[in-house]
C-alpha positions as CSV (number, residue, x, y, z in Angstrom):
1,M,0.0,0.0,0.0
2,V,1.4,3.3,-1.0
3,Q,1.6,6.1,1.5
4,E,0.6,9.0,-0.7
5,P,-2.1,9.4,-3.3
6,I,-1.0,8.6,-6.8
7,S,-2.3,10.7,-9.8
8,P,-3.2,8.5,-12.8
9,G,-1.7,10.6,-15.6
10,R,-2.2,10.2,-19.3
11,R,-1.2,6.9,-21.0
12,P,1.6,7.4,-23.5
13,G,0.5,7.1,-27.0
14,A,-3.1,8.1,-26.2
15,E,-4.9,10.8,-28.1
16,G,-4.5,14.5,-27.1
17,P,-6.8,16.5,-24.9
18,K,-10.5,16.4,-25.5
19,I,-13.5,18.1,-24.0
20,S,-15.2,15.9,-21.4
21,S,-18.5,16.1,-19.7
22,R,-18.6,16.7,-15.9
23,S,-19.7,13.1,-15.3
24,E,-16.9,11.7,-17.6
25,K,-14.4,13.8,-15.6
26,A,-15.7,12.5,-12.3
27,A,-15.6,8.9,-13.5
28,E,-12.1,9.4,-14.8
29,K,-11.0,10.9,-11.5
30,E,-12.5,8.1,-9.5
31,A,-11.3,5.3,-11.7
32,P,-8.8,3.1,-9.8
33,L,-5.2,2.7,-11.0
34,V,-4.5,-0.6,-12.6
35,R,-2.2,-2.6,-10.4
36,R,0.1,-4.8,-12.5
37,R,3.6,-6.2,-12.7
38,P,6.0,-4.8,-15.2
39,T,6.2,-6.5,-18.6
40,D,9.4,-8.2,-19.8
41,Q,9.9,-5.4,-22.2
42,E,9.7,-2.8,-19.5
43,L,12.2,-4.7,-17.3
44,A,14.6,-5.0,-20.2
45,T,14.3,-1.4,-21.1
46,W,15.1,-0.2,-17.7
47,S,17.9,-2.7,-17.2
48,A,19.5,-1.5,-20.5
49,H,19.0,2.2,-19.4
50,F,21.0,1.8,-16.2
51,K,23.5,-0.5,-17.7
52,G,24.7,2.1,-20.2
53,R,25.3,5.1,-17.9
54,E,26.5,6.2,-14.6
55,T,23.6,6.6,-12.2
56,S,23.8,7.9,-8.6
57,A,21.3,7.2,-5.8
58,R,20.0,10.7,-6.3
59,D,19.4,10.1,-10.0
60,L,17.4,7.0,-9.2
61,L,15.3,8.8,-6.6
62,E,14.5,11.6,-9.1
63,T,13.5,9.0,-11.7
64,V,11.2,7.0,-9.4
65,V,9.6,10.2,-8.1
66,R,8.8,11.3,-11.7
67,L,7.3,7.9,-12.5
68,K,5.3,7.7,-9.3
69,G,4.0,11.2,-9.9
70,K,2.6,9.9,-13.2
71,G,1.1,6.9,-11.6
72,Q,3.4,4.5,-13.5
73,M,3.8,2.1,-10.7
74,A,4.9,-0.9,-12.8
75,E,7.6,1.3,-14.3
76,V,8.7,2.3,-10.8
77,E,9.2,-1.4,-10.0
78,A,11.0,-2.0,-13.3
79,A,13.3,1.0,-12.7
80,L,14.2,0.0,-9.2
81,R,14.9,-3.6,-10.3
82,G,16.9,-2.5,-13.2
83,Y,19.1,-0.3,-11.0
84,L,19.5,-2.8,-8.2
85,D,20.4,-5.6,-10.6
86,R,23.7,-3.9,-11.3
87,P,26.5,-5.1,-9.0
88,D,28.6,-2.0,-9.4
89,V,26.2,0.7,-8.2
90,P,25.8,1.8,-4.5
91,K,22.8,0.2,-2.8
92,E,20.9,2.1,-0.1
93,A,18.2,0.9,2.3
94,W,15.5,3.3,0.9
95,M,15.8,1.6,-2.5
96,Y,14.8,-1.8,-1.1
97,Q,12.2,-0.3,1.2
98,M,10.6,1.4,-1.8
99,L,10.8,-1.8,-3.8
100,A,9.0,-3.7,-1.1
101,V,6.2,-1.1,-1.0
102,I,5.9,-1.1,-4.8
103,F,5.9,-5.0,-4.9
104,D,3.0,-4.9,-2.5
105,Y,1.2,-2.2,-4.5
106,N,1.7,-4.1,-7.7
107,Q,0.3,-7.2,-6.1
108,A,3.5,-9.3,-6.2
109,E,3.8,-12.4,-4.1
110,P,4.4,-11.7,-0.4
111,A,7.8,-13.5,-0.7
112,F,9.0,-10.7,-3.0
113,V,7.9,-8.1,-0.5
114,Q,9.6,-9.9,2.4
115,Q,12.8,-10.5,0.5
116,A,13.1,-6.7,-0.4
117,L,12.5,-5.8,3.2
118,G,15.2,-8.3,4.3
119,Y,17.7,-6.8,1.9
120,A,16.7,-3.3,3.1
121,A,17.4,-4.3,6.7
122,M,20.8,-5.8,5.8
123,V,21.9,-2.6,4.1
124,A,20.5,-0.3,6.8
125,D,22.2,-2.4,9.5
126,R,25.7,-2.0,8.0
127,P,28.3,-0.8,10.6
128,G,29.5,2.7,10.9
129,E,28.8,5.4,8.3
130,E,27.6,2.8,5.7
131,G,24.5,2.0,7.7
132,T,21.4,4.1,8.2
133,P,19.9,3.1,11.6
134,E,17.0,5.5,11.1
135,S,15.9,3.2,8.2
136,L,15.8,0.2,10.6
137,L,12.7,1.8,12.3
138,T,10.9,2.2,9.0
139,I,11.7,-1.4,8.1
140,V,10.3,-2.5,11.5
141,D,7.1,-0.7,10.8
142,L,6.8,-2.3,7.3
143,M,7.4,-5.8,8.7
144,A,5.1,-5.4,11.7
145,A,2.3,-4.0,9.4
146,R,2.4,-7.3,7.5
147,E,2.6,-9.4,10.7
148,V,6.1,-10.5,9.7
149,F,8.6,-10.6,12.5
150,E,11.3,-12.8,11.0
151,I,12.6,-13.1,7.4
152,E,15.0,-15.6,6.0
153,V,17.1,-13.8,3.3
154,P,19.0,-16.0,0.7
155,L,22.6,-15.0,0.2
156,G,23.5,-17.5,-2.4
157,E,25.6,-20.7,-2.3
158,G,23.2,-22.2,0.2
159,R,23.7,-19.4,2.7
160,S,21.1,-17.2,4.3
161,R,20.6,-14.6,7.0
162,T,17.7,-14.3,9.4
163,I,16.3,-10.8,9.9
164,R,14.3,-10.4,13.1
165,V,12.3,-7.4,14.1
166,A,13.6,-7.8,17.7
167,D,17.3,-7.6,16.5
168,L,16.6,-4.5,14.3
169,L,15.0,-2.7,17.3
170,D,18.0,-3.6,19.5
171,H,20.5,-2.3,16.9
172,A,18.5,0.9,16.4
173,A,18.4,1.5,20.1
174,D,22.2,1.1,20.4
175,R,22.9,3.4,17.4
176,L,20.2,6.0,18.1
177,P,20.5,6.4,21.9
178,G,18.7,9.8,21.9
179,R,15.6,8.5,20.1
180,A,12.5,7.2,21.8
181,D,11.3,5.3,18.8
182,P,13.3,2.1,19.3
183,W,12.1,1.8,22.9
184,V,8.5,2.6,22.1
185,K,8.4,0.0,19.3
186,S,10.0,-2.4,21.7
187,L,7.1,-1.9,24.1
188,D,4.7,-2.8,21.2
189,L,6.7,-5.9,20.4
190,A,6.9,-7.0,24.0
191,E,3.1,-6.8,24.3
192,R,2.6,-8.8,21.1
193,Q,5.0,-11.5,22.1
194,L,4.4,-11.5,25.9
195,D,8.1,-10.8,26.4
196,A,8.9,-9.6,29.9
197,D,12.6,-9.0,29.4
198,R,12.0,-6.8,26.3
199,M,9.4,-4.8,28.1
200,A,11.8,-4.2,31.0
201,R,14.7,-3.2,28.7
202,A,12.4,-0.8,26.8
203,V,11.2,0.8,30.1
204,E,14.8,1.1,31.4
205,G,15.8,2.7,28.1
206,L,13.0,5.3,28.1
207,M,13.4,6.1,31.8
208,A,17.2,6.6,31.5
209,L,16.7,9.9,29.7
210,G,14.5,13.0,30.0
211,W,12.2,13.6,27.0
212,P,11.5,17.3,26.4
213,G,7.8,18.0,26.2
214,V,6.6,14.4,26.6
215,D,8.5,13.1,29.6
216,D,5.6,12.7,32.0
217,A,3.6,11.0,29.2
218,W,6.3,8.4,28.5
219,R,6.9,7.6,32.1
220,N,3.1,7.2,32.8
221,E,2.8,5.0,29.7
222,C,5.7,2.8,30.8
223,R,4.2,2.2,34.1
224,L,0.7,1.4,32.8
225,R,1.9,-0.9,30.0
226,T,4.3,-2.7,32.4
227,L,1.5,-3.3,34.9
228,A,-0.8,-4.5,32.1
229,L,1.8,-7.0,30.8
230,A,2.6,-8.2,34.3
231,K,-1.1,-9.0,34.7
232,R,-1.2,-11.0,31.5
233,L,1.9,-12.8,32.6
234,R,0.3,-13.9,35.8
235,E,-2.8,-15.0,34.0
236,A,-0.5,-17.1,31.8
237,G,1.0,-18.8,34.9
238,R,4.3,-16.8,34.7
239,A,4.1,-15.0,38.1
240,S,7.9,-15.0,38.6
241,E,8.4,-13.1,35.3
242,A,5.7,-10.7,36.3
243,D,7.4,-10.1,39.7
244,S,10.8,-9.5,38.1
245,L,9.2,-7.1,35.5
246,I,7.6,-5.0,38.2
247,A,10.9,-4.9,40.2
248,R,12.8,-3.7,37.2
249,L,10.2,-1.0,36.6
250,E,10.5,0.2,40.2
251,A,14.3,0.3,39.9
252,A,14.1,2.3,36.7
253,E,11.8,5.0,37.9
254,P,14.0,6.9,40.4
255,R,16.0,9.8,38.9
256,D,19.5,11.0,39.9
257,L,18.6,14.6,39.7
258,Y,15.3,16.6,39.4
259,A,14.9,20.4,39.5
260,R,11.8,22.5,39.4
261,L,11.7,26.3,39.0
262,T,8.4,28.1,39.9
263,W,7.5,31.8,40.2
264,N,4.7,34.2,40.9
265,G,3.3,36.9,38.7
266,F,2.9,36.7,34.9
267,G,6.0,36.3,32.7
268,D,8.8,34.0,31.8
269,L,11.9,32.8,33.6
270,D,14.4,30.5,31.9
271,L,16.3,27.8,33.7
272,L,19.8,26.9,32.5
273,V,21.7,24.0,33.9
274,E,25.5,23.8,33.6
275,E,26.5,20.1,34.0
276,P,29.7,18.9,35.5
277,L,31.4,17.9,32.2
278,G,30.8,21.2,30.5
279,A,27.4,21.0,28.7
280,T,24.5,23.3,29.4
281,A,20.9,22.4,29.1
282,R,18.8,25.4,27.9
283,L,15.7,26.1,25.9
284,S,17.6,26.1,22.6
285,T,19.4,22.8,23.4
286,P,17.1,21.1,25.9
287,R,19.0,17.8,26.1
288,T,22.8,17.3,26.6
289,V,25.1,14.4,25.7
290,F,25.6,14.0,29.5
291,G,22.0,12.8,30.1
292,G,20.3,16.0,31.4
293,A,17.2,17.5,29.8
294,L,14.8,20.4,30.2
295,I,11.5,18.6,29.9
296,K,9.2,21.5,30.5
297,N,9.4,25.2,29.5
298,G,6.8,27.4,31.2
299,R,5.7,30.9,30.6
300,G,2.8,33.2,31.5
301,S,0.4,31.6,33.9
302,D,2.1,28.2,33.4
303,A,4.9,29.3,35.7
304,E,7.1,26.2,35.9
305,E,10.3,24.9,34.3
306,V,11.6,21.4,35.0
307,Y,15.0,19.8,34.4
308,V,15.8,16.1,35.0
309,C,18.9,14.0,34.7
310,P,17.6,10.5,35.3
311,R,21.1,9.0,35.0
312,G,23.8,11.6,35.7
313,F,27.5,11.9,36.2
314,D,28.8,12.8,39.6
315,G,29.8,16.4,40.2
316,T,28.5,19.9,40.7
317,Y,25.4,21.1,38.7
318,R,25.1,24.8,38.5
319,F,21.5,26.2,38.0
320,R,21.2,29.7,36.5
321,I,17.9,31.7,36.1
322,E,17.3,34.3,33.5
323,E,14.4,36.7,33.4
324,I,13.0,36.8,29.9
325,V,9.9,39.0,30.4
326,S,7.8,40.2,33.4
327,D,4.4,41.8,33.0
328,P,4.5,45.3,34.7
329,D,0.9,44.9,35.8
330,E,1.6,41.5,37.4
331,P,5.4,41.3,37.8
332,I,7.4,38.4,38.9
333,T,8.7,39.2,42.3
334,A,9.7,35.8,43.7
335,A,10.8,32.4,42.5
336,T,11.7,29.1,44.0
337,L,14.1,26.4,42.9
338,E,13.5,22.9,44.2
339,V,16.3,20.4,43.6
340,I,16.0,16.7,44.5
341,T,18.9,14.3,44.3
342,H,18.2,10.6,44.0
343,E,14.5,11.5,43.5
344,G,12.2,8.6,44.2
345,G,15.0,6.5,45.8
346,A,16.0,5.5,49.3
347,E,18.6,8.3,49.4
348,E,16.3,11.1,48.2
349,R,17.3,14.6,49.4
350,V,15.3,17.7,48.7
351,Q,16.8,21.2,48.7
352,T,14.8,24.4,48.3
353,F,16.2,27.8,47.3
354,A,14.6,31.2,47.2
355,I,15.4,33.2,44.0
356,D,15.3,36.9,43.6
357,P,14.2,37.2,39.9
358,R,15.6,40.8,39.7
359,A,19.1,39.7,40.7
360,P,19.2,35.9,40.5
361,K,22.3,34.2,41.9
362,P,23.4,30.8,40.6
363,V,22.6,27.7,42.7
364,E,25.1,24.8,42.9
365,V,24.2,21.3,43.9
366,T,26.5,18.3,44.1
367,L,25.5,14.9,42.9
368,E,27.2,11.8,44.4
369,G,26.3,8.3,43.4
370,G,25.2,9.2,39.8
371,R,24.5,6.2,37.6
372,R,25.6,7.4,34.2
373,T,28.8,5.8,32.9
374,E,28.8,6.8,29.3
375,V,28.4,10.0,27.3
376,L,25.6,9.9,24.7
377,P,27.0,10.1,21.2
378,Y,25.9,13.1,19.1
379,V,24.1,11.7,16.0
380,V,23.6,13.7,12.9
381,P,20.8,12.2,10.8
382,K,21.4,11.5,7.1
383,M,19.2,13.2,4.6
384,M,18.7,13.2,0.9
385,V,17.2,16.4,-0.5
386,I,15.3,16.3,-3.8
387,E,13.9,19.3,-5.5
388,D,10.5,19.5,-7.3
389,P,10.5,16.8,-10.1
390,E,9.1,19.4,-12.5
391,D,12.1,21.7,-11.9
392,P,13.7,22.3,-15.3
393,L,17.1,22.5,-13.6
394,L,16.9,18.8,-12.8
395,P,18.6,16.4,-15.3
396,S,16.2,15.6,-18.2
397,D,17.8,12.3,-19.2
398,S,16.8,10.2,-16.1
399,T,14.0,8.6,-18.1
400,P,14.9,6.2,-20.9
401,E,13.6,6.9,-24.4
402,N,10.2,5.4,-24.9
403,P,10.2,3.7,-21.5
404,N,6.5,2.9,-21.5
405,P,5.3,1.2,-24.7
406,E,1.6,0.5,-25.2
407,P,0.3,-1.6,-22.2
408,S,0.2,-5.3,-22.7
409,E,-1.1,-8.1,-20.5
410,P,0.6,-8.4,-17.1
411,N,3.1,-11.2,-16.7
């Protein structure tokens, strides 16, 4: 199933424009696209097209975008297959992902769809810069939507590789440590498969970081879904797994550091937190590579800002307050900073500081016994930018000459 509407377009070789009645236009607009596999001639044409010229991944993307825009879905499949059949061109995960979706749309056998998804996963899961861990999440969605959680991919010479949704999620979580998606999808998989360990690891992953804007929602959802799975485990006679799951939830919930700034009046104060190893959490960069995050930014009548560091490094955390705006009719005259170390744990300690918003002084709090051991890597997502396919500045030779002969019967 394609994810965007496809415009039918005019069949090559058909007569030119003609005046149609309103009913004819409505019928034409509502007519479904013909779903078919590419003919042998179409496959051969595209194979010859790519064989005779240098083609980059960008060139291929521009080509399939043009064809898709015209509703020529069989040609999209033929173009992708023609390109991917060449052993000397760079293969990227999106190509196989798109091929899987096109196979599905063109009503190919499910085995073709699954094999394309398997190859997409293998390419996306390459180590280092060659891989695209973001693509692993899309592939997981495509597999789960088809109720396919394991694919055996043939490698030739009697060899094969097993692609599992569970493994893809684990690899994505390792390589995208600042993303919630791998953990949230792991929650889904754990519920499907009644997997207590996967649920616990997903909860631990989500609760190890602060999530700006959605932190409370994630934490509440983790608790509710964990309790629901524990209930199902007990009903299935797996009480010891349920008990272990609840214990891991309760161990994951405490946070090393929690800070809450509140004020009176109507206006906006900003909380900035300088962490021991040099990073600063602020509105423009709410999360740091050292585990801290501003999860709430208040203003006006919502007079509250919250910083958390669920797993932090030991050292001194320096809290600074900046006045952004204060309503002269209802000015901010007082503020309070509450800082909790080991929040929710046995060693919880609460400290409260009065802040003069007109001349705020920094507040320093030392954390001992922090549980963070590694710095989060800074991940720059890979992107491919493509301009409007109708832009005359784009190459005009990305479509082979006469690529779409008069339609014949599907193979």
